[in-house]
PyMOL commands that place a pseudoatom at each C-alpha (Angstrom):
pseudoatom trace, name=CA, resn=MET, resi=1, chain=A, elem=C, hetatm=0, pos=[8.661, -5.942, 11.991]
pseudoatom trace, name=CA, resn=THR, resi=2, chain=A, elem=C, hetatm=0, pos=[6.314, -8.320, 10.219]
pseudoatom trace, name=CA, resn=PHE, resi=3, chain=A, elem=C, hetatm=0, pos=[4.339, -7.998, 7.009]
pseudoatom trace, name=CA, resn=ASP, resi=4, chain=A, elem=C, hetatm=0, pos=[1.230, -7.559, 9.156]
pseudoatom trace, name=CA, resn=ASP, resi=5, chain=A, elem=C, hetatm=0, pos=[2.918, -4.532, 10.779]
pseudoatom trace, name=CA, resn=VAL, resi=6, chain=A, elem=C, hetatm=0, pos=[3.486, -3.062, 7.322]
pseudoatom trace, name=CA, resn=LEU, resi=7, chain=A, elem=C, hetatm=0, pos=[-0.068, -3.723, 6.208]
pseudoatom trace, name=CA, resn=ALA, resi=8, chain=A, elem=C, hetatm=0, pos=[-1.869, -2.559, 9.372]
pseudoatom trace, name=CA, resn=PRO, resi=9, chain=A, elem=C, hetatm=0, pos=[-1.593, 1.239, 8.931]
pseudoatom trace, name=CA, resn=VAL, resi=10, chain=A, elem=C, hetatm=0, pos=[-2.858, 1.187, 5.336]
pseudoatom trace, name=CA, resn=ALA, resi=11, chain=A, elem=C, hetatm=0, pos=[-5.226, -1.800, 5.302]
pseudoatom trace, name=CA, resn=ASP, resi=12, chain=A, elem=C, hetatm=0, pos=[-8.373, 0.294, 5.732]
pseudoatom trace, name=CA, resn=LEU, resi=13, chain=A, elem=C, hetatm=0, pos=[-7.527, 2.924, 3.118]
pseudoatom trace, name=CA, resn=PRO, resi=14, chain=A, elem=C, hetatm=0, pos=[-9.717, 2.829, 0.009]
pseudoatom trace, name=CA, resn=GLY, resi=15, chain=A, elem=C, hetatm=0, pos=[-8.290, 0.792, -2.835]
pseudoatom trace, name=CA, resn=ILE, resi=16, chain=A, elem=C, hetatm=0, pos=[-5.741, -1.052, -0.674]
pseudoatom trace, name=CA, resn=GLU, resi=17, chain=A, elem=C, hetatm=0, pos=[-5.812, -4.812, -0.982]
pseudoatom trace, name=CA, resn=GLU, resi=18, chain=A, elem=C, hetatm=0, pos=[-3.677, -7.619, 0.324]
pseudoatom trace, name=CA, resn=ALA, resi=19, chain=A, elem=C, hetatm=0, pos=[-2.674, -9.893, -2.531]
pseudoatom trace, name=CA, resn=THR, resi=20, chain=A, elem=C, hetatm=0, pos=[0.148, -12.156, -3.653]
pseudoatom trace, name=CA, resn=SER, resi=21, chain=A, elem=C, hetatm=0, pos=[3.008, -11.565, -6.049]
pseudoatom trace, name=CA, resn=TYR, resi=22, chain=A, elem=C, hetatm=0, pos=[5.513, -14.241, -7.049]
pseudoatom trace, name=CA, resn=GLY, resi=23, chain=A, elem=C, hetatm=0, pos=[3.892, -16.472, -4.438]
pseudoatom trace, name=CA, resn=THR, resi=24, chain=A, elem=C, hetatm=0, pos=[4.487, -14.074, -1.536]
pseudoatom trace, name=CA, resn=ARG, resi=25, chain=A, elem=C, hetatm=0, pos=[2.273, -11.621, 0.330]
pseudoatom trace, name=CA, resn=ALA, resi=26, chain=A, elem=C, hetatm=0, pos=[1.854, -8.244, -1.334]
pseudoatom trace, name=CA, resn=VAL, resi=27, chain=A, elem=C, hetatm=0, pos=[0.027, -4.922, -1.091]
pseudoatom trace, name=CA, resn=LYS, resi=28, chain=A, elem=C, hetatm=0, pos=[-1.751, -3.503, -4.117]
pseudoatom trace, name=CA, resn=VAL, resi=29, chain=A, elem=C, hetatm=0, pos=[-3.592, -0.259, -4.715]
pseudoatom trace, name=CA, resn=ARG, resi=30, chain=A, elem=C, hetatm=0, pos=[-6.496, -0.726, -7.122]
pseudoatom trace, name=CA, resn=GLY, resi=31, chain=A, elem=C, hetatm=0, pos=[-4.799, -3.831, -8.494]
pseudoatom trace, name=CA, resn=LYS, resi=32, chain=A, elem=C, hetatm=0, pos=[-1.347, -2.268, -8.935]
pseudoatom trace, name=CA, resn=LEU, resi=33, chain=A, elem=C, hetatm=0, pos=[1.574, -3.663, -6.955]
pseudoatom trace, name=CA, resn=VAL, resi=34, chain=A, elem=C, hetatm=0, pos=[3.029, -1.303, -4.343]
pseudoatom trace, name=CA, resn=ALA, resi=35, chain=A, elem=C, hetatm=0, pos=[5.027, -3.648, -2.105]
pseudoatom trace, name=CA, resn=ARG, resi=36, chain=A, elem=C, hetatm=0, pos=[5.676, -7.345, -1.678]
pseudoatom trace, name=CA, resn=LEU, resi=37, chain=A, elem=C, hetatm=0, pos=[7.468, -9.700, 0.629]
pseudoatom trace, name=CA, resn=LYS, resi=38, chain=A, elem=C, hetatm=0, pos=[10.385, -11.392, -1.095]
pseudoatom trace, name=CA, resn=VAL, resi=39, chain=A, elem=C, hetatm=0, pos=[10.786, -15.177, -1.085]
pseudoatom trace, name=CA, resn=ASP, resi=40, chain=A, elem=C, hetatm=0, pos=[13.163, -15.074, 1.890]
pseudoatom trace, name=CA, resn=ASP, resi=41, chain=A, elem=C, hetatm=0, pos=[10.136, -13.923, 3.973]
pseudoatom trace, name=CA, resn=ASP, resi=42, chain=A, elem=C, hetatm=0, pos=[12.353, -11.257, 5.527]
pseudoatom trace, name=CA, resn=THR, resi=43, chain=A, elem=C, hetatm=0, pos=[12.782, -8.597, 2.830]
pseudoatom trace, name=CA, resn=LEU, resi=44, chain=A, elem=C, hetatm=0, pos=[10.121, -6.095, 1.756]
pseudoatom trace, name=CA, resn=ALA, resi=45, chain=A, elem=C, hetatm=0, pos=[10.365, -4.917, -1.846]
pseudoatom trace, name=CA, resn=ILE, resi=46, chain=A, elem=C, hetatm=0, pos=[8.722, -1.504, -2.320]
pseudoatom trace, name=CA, resn=LEU, resi=47, chain=A, elem=C, hetatm=0, pos=[7.802, 0.034, -5.650]
pseudoatom trace, name=CA, resn=GLY, resi=48, chain=A, elem=C, hetatm=0, pos=[10.384, 2.671, -6.549]
pseudoatom trace, name=CA, resn=VAL, resi=49, chain=A, elem=C, hetatm=0, pos=[8.020, 5.622, -6.437]
pseudoatom trace, name=CA, resn=PRO, resi=50, chain=A, elem=C, hetatm=0, pos=[8.613, 8.492, -4.001]
pseudoatom trace, name=CA, resn=LEU, resi=51, chain=A, elem=C, hetatm=0, pos=[6.111, 8.736, -1.148]
pseudoatom trace, name=CA, resn=ASP, resi=52, chain=A, elem=C, hetatm=0, pos=[4.783, 12.101, -2.312]
pseudoatom trace, name=CA, resn=GLU, resi=53, chain=A, elem=C, hetatm=0, pos=[4.000, 10.564, -5.715]
pseudoatom trace, name=CA, resn=LEU, resi=54, chain=A, elem=C, hetatm=0, pos=[2.218, 7.611, -4.120]
pseudoatom trace, name=CA, resn=LEU, resi=55, chain=A, elem=C, hetatm=0, pos=[0.169, 9.992, -1.980]
pseudoatom trace, name=CA, resn=ARG, resi=56, chain=A, elem=C, hetatm=0, pos=[-0.653, 12.128, -5.003]
pseudoatom trace, name=CA, resn=ARG, resi=57, chain=A, elem=C, hetatm=0, pos=[-1.870, 9.072, -6.887]
pseudoatom trace, name=CA, resn=TRP, resi=58, chain=A, elem=C, hetatm=0, pos=[-3.911, 7.909, -3.905]
pseudoatom trace, name=CA, resn=ARG, resi=59, chain=A, elem=C, hetatm=0, pos=[-5.530, 11.347, -3.578]
pseudoatom trace, name=CA, resn=GLU, resi=60, chain=A, elem=C, hetatm=0, pos=[-6.601, 11.138, -7.227]
pseudoatom trace, name=CA, resn=VAL, resi=61, chain=A, elem=C, hetatm=0, pos=[-8.500, 7.874, -6.788]
pseudoatom trace, name=CA, resn=ALA, resi=62, chain=A, elem=C, hetatm=0, pos=[-9.634, 7.890, -3.158]
pseudoatom trace, name=CA, resn=PRO, resi=63, chain=A, elem=C, hetatm=0, pos=[-13.090, 9.153, -2.211]
pseudoatom trace, name=CA, resn=ARG, resi=64, chain=A, elem=C, hetatm=0, pos=[-13.008, 12.835, -1.303]
pseudoatom trace, name=CA, resn=LYS, resi=65, chain=A, elem=C, hetatm=0, pos=[-14.125, 12.242, 2.307]
pseudoatom trace, name=CA, resn=PHE, resi=66, chain=A, elem=C, hetatm=0, pos=[-11.163, 9.918, 2.929]
pseudoatom trace, name=CA, resn=VAL, resi=67, chain=A, elem=C, hetatm=0, pos=[-8.716, 12.369, 1.404]
pseudoatom trace, name=CA, resn=GLN, resi=68, chain=A, elem=C, hetatm=0, pos=[-10.115, 15.134, 3.617]
pseudoatom trace, name=CA, resn=MET, resi=69, chain=A, elem=C, hetatm=0, pos=[-9.838, 12.918, 6.712]
pseudoatom trace, name=CA, resn=PHE, resi=70, chain=A, elem=C, hetatm=0, pos=[-6.232, 12.136, 5.763]
pseudoatom trace, name=CA, resn=GLU, resi=71, chain=A, elem=C, hetatm=0, pos=[-5.396, 15.811, 5.218]
pseudoatom trace, name=CA, resn=ASP, resi=72, chain=A, elem=C, hetatm=0, pos=[-7.012, 16.864, 8.509]
pseudoatom trace, name=CA, resn=ARG, resi=73, chain=A, elem=C, hetatm=0, pos=[-5.030, 14.523, 10.750]
for i in range(1, 73): cmd.bond("trace and resi %d" % i, "trace and resi %d" % (i + 1))
show_as sticks, trace
zoom trace
């Protein structure tokens, strides 16, 4: 699995941005770090927040139509 594989499913969600952190590729949500590739280019460091909490936070900031589309799938 590559970093592109990690990014692909979430890249189009509102507030998601590809960025860098410590000189490596990273994913941020509205400017806040969620995950980053470590310097070995083989390890993904993920913010220590449970998935349900991340989804709750996303639902709070995402446009209502996107949340509804997410809930309906």
